N, C-alpha and C positions, 0 to 999 in steps of 0.2 A: 357841317352837310347839309348838302342840297337835296332833297331827294320828291321822286312822284310816285302815284302807285296808278299803273296804268292798264286797264281791261281789254283785252287782245281775242280778236277775232267775234265780237260781240254783234247780236243781231236784238239788241236792246235794252234797258239801263240792267249792268252787273247779272252780264248774261254769257259771256267770254270767260277768260283766264287771265286772272290779276298776275303782273308783274312787279316789284318793289325795284326801283332804280336809283340808285345813290349819283349824284353827279359832282365832279372836284374828286373823284376818288384818289386822285395823286395827293395832295393832302392827307389823305389817311395813311394809317400803318395799314399794307396788305394783311397783314397778322389777323385783324380785328376782321377782316369780310366775310369768313366762314362765322363768326361768332354773331355778325349784325344780320345776315341770312336767317339764324336759325333763329335769332329776336323776331324777326319780320314773319318768319315761320310761312312763308307762302310757299310755293314748290321751286321757284327759282326767285333769285336777286343780280341784278347786275350793277357792278362798278363799271362807271365809264371815266376811262384817260384818256391822254394825249396822246395820239398814235406814235406810232414807231417807222412803221408805212409811207412815204411820200403820195399817197395815191387815198392813204384813207383818210375820213373828217374825223373817226374816234377810235378810240378801242375799247373795247369790252371785257371786264371779265366775268364770266355767267356761271354764277353757284346753285348747288342746289343744296339741301337742307343735310346732306352729306359728305358730297365732293364736287369739283369744277369742274365742267364739263367744255370740251371746246366750242361747242356749237350748239344753239336750240334755238327753234322757232319762235315761241311766242315770244321769250328775252328779246330776241334778235327786231323785232317790229315793236314791243315795247318800249325797249332800248331808244329806239330811232326818234320816236313819239315824241320822251322826256327829251332828249338832246334836241329835235327843232324847236319845243315847246319854251326851253331856255333858251332859245336865241340861239344855237348852232346854224351857222351858213356853211352848207355847201361847197366842197370846192365845184363841181359839175352842177347846173342847175338842172338836171332832169334826175338824177341818181345822188344819193347818200351811201358811201362806202364806210360800211365797219368793217375793222378789223380785228376778230378775236381769235381763238387758238386753232381753229379750222382754217385760218389764213383772211383773204378779206371777202366780204359778202356783198352782194349791192342789192341796194334796197331804194326802190320806186316810186314815188309820190303818182298821185292820181291829181292830173293837173285841174278837172272839176269836182272832185272832192277831197279835200284836204286831210280826211279821216279815214281815206283807203289807202293802206302799205302794202304793198308786196316786197318779197325777196325771191333772189335767184337760187334757187336749190341748190349748195353744194354737190361734189360727186358722193358718190357712195363711200365708204370707207369701207364695208362688208358686205358683201350680196352671194347670192347664189342659194343650190338646194340645202334645206334643214335634213339633217339624218333623223334616221325614224326615232331612237330614244329621245328628243327633243324634240321632238311630235307628239311624244307620249307623254311627255312630261307636260305639256299644253293643255293636250285633251285633260288628264286629270286635273289640273289646277284651276281650270275654267268650268268643268262638269260639261264639256261639248259633244256633239256627234260626230266622231271620226271620219261619216261617210259625207259628213255634211263640208269638210273642207275642201276646196276646188282647189288650193293652189299654197304653198307657203315657200317663205323664203328669206333669207335674212336681210336683211333692209336697213341699214346701221350708216348714218352719215354723222354717228357724232356722239350723241346719247346710248347708241348702242339698239337692239332688239332687232324681233323677226316679226313680218308681215303674214296673216294669215287669212285670204280670201273665201267667203263664206259661201253660201247659196244664194244668200237674199238679206237685205238688209234686215228682214225679219227674224231671221234667226242671230243676225249678230245681237238686235235689243234684246231678244229674249236671254241671254249668255247669263246665268248666278256662278260668279266663280265663289272659290272656296276664300277665308277670311283673313287665312294664315299660309303661307309657303315657307321650305325652311331655308331656301338659296335665294340668289337672285333671279327675278324672273322678268323681262323687259319684254311684252306682246303687245301686236296692237290687231286689233280685227275689221274686217271692211268686208262690206257685203253692199251690191246693189239696190236700189228701191226699181220700183217696176217703171216700164218706160210713160212718159207724160206725167211724172213725179217731179215736183218742184226741185227737189236735190236729187242726183243723181245717184248718191253713195253714202251710206252711212257708218262712221269709225266708232272705236272704242278703244280705249287705251289702255292696259294692266300692267302694274310693276310693282315690285317689293320692295318694302323699305328699308331701313337700315335693321327693325325691330321685327321683322319676319311680316310684318302686314300685310296684306295686298290691296291697294290702290288702284282707284280708278284717275285717271290721268280727265280735266274737264274738258281743255282743248290743244291738241298738240302741232303746231307747227312742224318739226319735225319728222314726226312720225307722217303727218301729212303729205310732205316733198318727198323722203321714200318710197313711200304709197305708188303715189302718181308716177315716178319714176320707172315702178315696177310696173304699174297698170299696163304702161306705156309699152313698154318693153315686149310687154306680153301679146300684145296688139289690140287690146280690150279698149283702149281709151285714144282720143285723138282730138286736136283743137284744144279741148279745159273740158270743165266741170264742176259741177258747183257740190260740195262735201259735210256733211253733218257730226258733228258729236257734241258728247254732253249730254244726249239726250235723258239718259237715263239715272242722270244725278240731278235733273235739274236746271240744265244749262241749255245755252239755244246755241251754240258754235255754228258759225258761217264760217266754209275756207273754200276759197275760189282758184281753183287750177287754173294755168295758159298755161298752154307748150309754143312757146317762139325756137320754132327750129329745131336744134339739140337741147334748149335750153328750158327749163321747166320754171315756175314764178308762182309761189303759194303766197295767195294774197287775204287779207281782211281788213273788217275795220275794226280801229286801235282810237282808242280815248282816256285823256288822262282824267282819273277820276279824284285824286287828289295832289297837292303837292304843298310843299313849307319846308320848312328849314331845321337842323337842332343842332347839339354840341353832340360831338363824339368823344366819348372816354368820361 
């Protein structure tokens, strides 16, 4: 098995969100995919296979420690970087096309910076208002002031989740959630920095794992994609912006959002940190 460990949305050494990428996965027993994922113990591991769609360059299966997901943002960029570094040659000169459970995802390479990759955000699977009971649950789990929630919406493009807009980046950074939650929770918080700040929005993502622990995700491409689509739909952003994530847990994730007509592109710097090979089974 050839594999890579890739840091995604970096702003310096070991500052983003790591993903393990297994290449040549057609030669593996798919029953091992969850086991390998648990052994790597990253938030996600991807397995790259030959595509089944004629327009795709490769196919990715994306696993968390507890389930397979149709799409996830930072594993998409990490998979693309690993595939290119391993000698992958895309069918189109300017775009790599990944096939995954959510369909075909286009990934754009920056001509002047080989480490800058951007994916075109897939459409939302679920959007719309969050009911009062769900909001009460979020308020209780995260220990936040209900009055400082400006808006909330379902923002699910594959992994699931609710997005909550706060009145400022400062109130986002001050949130101190409970450590345990009895049922599944997946919520992202976003708040604006003051005008003139180098970062436009601060994000944090919280999710409960299979053991009931409430964890914070370092940098979440899928959340940034769905939040960008949501903010644009409300008329709060246009053109593009820069976001930060992972600040409270010692990371410096940096996410570049660009709007091209109806398309939302989510980008960041991606670097292969380790690569090698090993036996399976």
